[in-house]
VORO-66505 format. One line per field, with one value per residue: x negated, y, z of N, C-alpha, C in turn. Coordinates in Angstrom, 3 decimals. Each point is the difference from the previous one (the first is absolute). Layout:
BEGIN
nxx = c(X | ...)
nyy = c(Y | ...)
nzz = c(Z | ...)
caxx = c(X | ...)
cayy = c(Y | ...)
cazz = c(Z | ...)
cxx = c(X | ...)
cyy = c(Y | ...)
czz = c(Z | ...)
This chain:
BEGIN
nxx = c(38.330 | -0.265 | -0.959 | -0.505 | -0.665 | -1.148 | -0.138 | -0.500 | -1.022 | -0.668 | -0.264 | -0.909 | -1.022 | -0.234 | -0.321 | 0.121 | 1.046 | 1.034 | 0.183 | 1.098 | -0.828 | 0.107 | -1.604 | 0.715 | 0.778 | -0.399 | -0.825 | 0.937 | 0.329 | -1.265 | 0.486 | -0.969 | -0.909 | -0.201 | -1.069 | -1.061 | 0.238 | 1.082 | 0.211 | 0.902 | -0.236 | -1.327 | 0.829 | -0.735 | -0.610 | 1.185 | -0.655 | 0.408 | -1.445 | -0.385 | 1.354 | -0.335 | -1.138 | 0.554 | 1.013 | -0.962 | -0.596 | 1.390 | 0.108 | -1.289 | 0.058 | 1.243 | -0.388 | -1.085 | 0.972 | -0.881 | -0.497 | -1.170 | 0.765 | 0.850 | -0.807 | -0.749 | 1.158 | -0.017 | -1.302 | 0.017 | 1.013 | -0.899 | -0.783 | 0.978 | 0.430 | -1.610 | 0.373 | 0.164)
nyy = c(-22.578 | 0.974 | -0.942 | 0.682 | -0.407 | -0.185 | 0.894 | 0.810 | 0.462 | -0.902 | -0.679 | 0.917 | -0.813 | 1.040 | -0.989 | -0.906 | -0.447 | 0.705 | 0.936 | 0.098 | 0.171 | 0.136 | -0.493 | -1.008 | -0.070 | 0.025 | -0.689 | -0.434 | -0.071 | -0.461 | -0.930 | 0.748 | -0.733 | -0.382 | 0.972 | -0.361 | 0.574 | -0.407 | 1.085 | -0.114 | 1.508 | -0.771 | -0.914 | 0.554 | -0.558 | -0.501 | 1.457 | -0.728 | -0.576 | -0.227 | -0.393 | -1.224 | -0.270 | 0.093 | -0.837 | -0.473 | -0.084 | -0.046 | -0.666 | -0.254 | -0.026 | -0.145 | -0.510 | -0.357 | 0.100 | 0.376 | -0.936 | -0.027 | -0.793 | 0.582 | 0.638 | -0.628 | 0.496 | 1.213 | 0.216 | -0.554 | 1.004 | 1.145 | -0.463 | -0.155 | 0.940 | 0.173 | 0.976 | 1.041)
nzz = c(-22.775 | -0.466 | -0.237 | 0.416 | -0.811 | -0.202 | 0.424 | -1.240 | 0.153 | -0.338 | 1.133 | -0.437 | -0.278 | 0.974 | 0.761 | -1.063 | 1.184 | -1.065 | 0.978 | 0.065 | 0.800 | 1.187 | -0.064 | -1.085 | 0.736 | 0.945 | -0.694 | -0.707 | 1.124 | -0.208 | 0.596 | 0.451 | -0.695 | 1.294 | 0.004 | 0.297 | 0.996 | -0.637 | -0.162 | 1.285 | 0.052 | -0.230 | 0.696 | 0.747 | 0.649 | 0.650 | 0.638 | 0.661 | 0.319 | -1.292 | 0.181 | 0.857 | -0.432 | -1.304 | 0.650 | 0.415 | -1.464 | -0.723 | 0.999 | 0.308 | -1.221 | 0.170 | 1.560 | -1.002 | -0.703 | -0.904 | 0.532 | 0.401 | 1.053 | -0.579 | 0.136 | 1.133 | 0.612 | -0.725 | 0.290 | 1.456 | 0.055 | -0.483 | 0.534 | 1.109 | -0.415 | -0.214 | 0.857 | -0.631)
caxx = c(-0.616 | -1.170 | -1.328 | -0.925 | -1.618 | -0.820 | 0.346 | -0.956 | -1.536 | -0.800 | -0.844 | -1.226 | -1.145 | -0.748 | -1.058 | -0.584 | -0.156 | 0.681 | 1.246 | 0.751 | 0.018 | 0.251 | -1.084 | 0.156 | 0.944 | -0.895 | -0.914 | 0.899 | 0.404 | -1.374 | -0.553 | -1.277 | 0.001 | -0.756 | -1.328 | -0.773 | -0.364 | 0.776 | 0.882 | 0.880 | 0.904 | -0.072 | 0.168 | -0.682 | 0.609 | 0.128 | -0.665 | 0.643 | -0.982 | -0.272 | 1.345 | -0.013 | -1.145 | 0.207 | 0.707 | -0.671 | -1.028 | 0.574 | 0.366 | -1.074 | -0.141 | 0.984 | -0.394 | -1.082 | 0.387 | -0.615 | -1.191 | -1.136 | 0.008 | 1.240 | -1.025 | -0.501 | 1.320 | 0.545 | -1.094 | 0.188 | 1.362 | 0.027 | -0.947 | 0.849 | 0.895 | -0.402 | 0.405 | -0.864)
cayy = c(0.959 | -0.056 | 0.252 | 0.671 | -0.279 | 0.841 | 1.482 | 1.123 | -0.246 | -0.376 | 1.262 | -0.645 | -0.440 | 1.095 | -0.609 | -0.680 | -1.314 | -0.897 | -0.165 | 1.354 | 0.191 | 1.461 | 0.769 | 0.634 | 0.991 | 1.028 | 0.457 | 0.695 | 1.061 | 0.967 | -0.059 | -0.509 | -0.962 | 0.590 | -0.462 | 0.199 | 1.274 | 1.320 | 0.948 | -0.518 | 0.573 | -0.216 | -1.449 | -0.689 | -0.548 | 0.983 | -0.376 | 0.625 | 0.265 | 1.354 | 0.855 | 0.679 | 1.096 | 1.099 | 1.104 | 0.117 | 0.893 | 1.025 | 0.507 | 0.537 | 0.944 | 0.741 | 0.257 | 1.159 | 1.014 | 1.500 | -0.171 | -0.682 | -1.240 | -0.649 | -0.347 | -1.451 | -0.987 | 0.039 | -0.680 | -1.296 | -0.689 | 0.176 | -0.816 | -1.227 | 0.104 | 0.057 | 1.266 | 0.840)
cazz = c(0.317 | -0.688 | 0.785 | -0.435 | -0.219 | 0.803 | -0.574 | -0.067 | -0.066 | 1.339 | 0.506 | -0.295 | 0.946 | 0.114 | 0.807 | -0.829 | 0.770 | -0.864 | 0.468 | 0.388 | 1.177 | 0.644 | -0.210 | -1.198 | 0.346 | 0.594 | -0.816 | -0.973 | 0.620 | 0.241 | 1.199 | 0.264 | 1.202 | 1.187 | 0.125 | 1.112 | 0.546 | -0.090 | 0.999 | -0.066 | -1.194 | -1.349 | 0.025 | 0.992 | 1.401 | 1.157 | 1.225 | 1.421 | 0.728 | -0.768 | -0.070 | 1.566 | 0.156 | -0.742 | 0.801 | 1.175 | -0.597 | 0.130 | 1.371 | 0.515 | -0.977 | 0.296 | 1.081 | -0.193 | -0.936 | 0.433 | 0.936 | -0.801 | 0.170 | -0.859 | -1.294 | -0.191 | 0.133 | -1.284 | -1.160 | 0.151 | -0.509 | -1.668 | -0.124 | 0.306 | -0.970 | -1.339 | -0.560 | -0.046)
cxx = c(-1.608 | -1.271 | -1.023 | -1.492 | -0.805 | -0.032 | -1.270 | -1.358 | -0.563 | -1.059 | -1.538 | -0.951 | -0.689 | -1.289 | -0.544 | -0.083 | 0.629 | 1.505 | 0.743 | 0.281 | 0.372 | -0.875 | 0.244 | 1.000 | -0.569 | -0.797 | 0.810 | 0.383 | -0.868 | -0.512 | -1.408 | -0.399 | -1.025 | -1.284 | -0.534 | -0.477 | 0.659 | 1.105 | 1.501 | 1.387 | -0.385 | -0.348 | -0.814 | 0.587 | 0.128 | -0.947 | 0.646 | -0.885 | -0.120 | 0.849 | -0.078 | -1.316 | 0.608 | 1.189 | -0.746 | -0.835 | 1.124 | 0.538 | -1.058 | -0.137 | 0.972 | -0.262 | -1.268 | 0.158 | -0.518 | -1.218 | -1.164 | -0.085 | 0.771 | -1.073 | -0.400 | 1.188 | 0.621 | -0.909 | 0.379 | 1.492 | -0.171 | -0.977 | 0.922 | 1.203 | -0.263 | 0.301 | -1.366 | 0.273)
cyy = c(0.271 | 0.411 | 1.166 | -0.457 | 1.145 | 1.448 | 0.660 | -0.974 | -0.859 | 1.119 | -0.387 | -0.446 | 0.947 | -0.310 | -0.906 | -1.485 | -1.035 | -0.733 | 1.483 | 0.419 | 1.283 | 0.611 | 1.117 | 1.232 | 0.876 | 0.671 | 1.094 | 1.409 | 0.930 | -0.376 | -0.688 | -0.882 | 0.806 | -0.423 | -0.215 | 1.334 | 1.225 | 0.368 | -0.693 | 0.666 | -0.294 | -1.479 | -0.775 | -0.551 | 0.792 | -1.041 | 0.542 | 0.644 | 1.864 | 1.018 | 0.806 | 0.576 | 1.350 | 1.009 | 0.266 | 1.245 | 1.430 | 0.543 | 0.783 | 1.370 | 1.114 | 0.498 | 1.017 | 1.025 | 1.428 | -0.118 | -0.596 | -1.357 | -0.552 | -0.185 | -1.303 | -0.904 | -0.011 | -0.568 | -1.489 | -0.559 | 0.039 | -1.452 | -1.434 | 0.024 | 0.330 | 1.493 | 0.993 | 1.224)
czz = c(-0.775 | 1.280 | -0.561 | 0.145 | 0.379 | -0.905 | 0.329 | -0.098 | 1.163 | 0.638 | -0.159 | 0.980 | 0.093 | 0.681 | -0.908 | 0.512 | -0.716 | 0.531 | 0.334 | 1.483 | 1.068 | -0.261 | -1.315 | 0.016 | 0.876 | -0.891 | -0.971 | 1.025 | 0.507 | 1.608 | 0.256 | 1.253 | 0.955 | -0.368 | 1.308 | 0.415 | -0.531 | 0.742 | -0.275 | -1.150 | -1.267 | -0.178 | 0.830 | 1.445 | 1.029 | 1.234 | 1.293 | 0.772 | -0.601 | 0.507 | 1.560 | -0.123 | -0.393 | 1.086 | 1.215 | -0.013 | -0.069 | 1.010 | 0.313 | -0.801 | 0.406 | 1.080 | 0.107 | -0.977 | 0.475 | 0.617 | -0.980 | 0.057 | -1.324 | -1.666 | -0.453 | -0.085 | -1.510 | -1.020 | 0.106 | -0.743 | -1.479 | -0.276 | -0.238 | -1.179 | -1.653 | -0.467 | 0.180 | 0.848)
């Protein structure tokens, strides 16, 4: 029975550390490292306190919909989420 040797090319060392690691594979796939202060959808970290605060604000906004009390809540929500 014939054994097969290595087939194909070696994966390139994309991050320059001298070894081919999972970091090279992820970089090759286009996965970006999360930076400090980035939004979760953009690769940032998950903050359960922030999520709980956002859910509370969403409920308050829904309850105050159509009243003048909703405007400051919406502004606070936008500031928290980073949207305009």
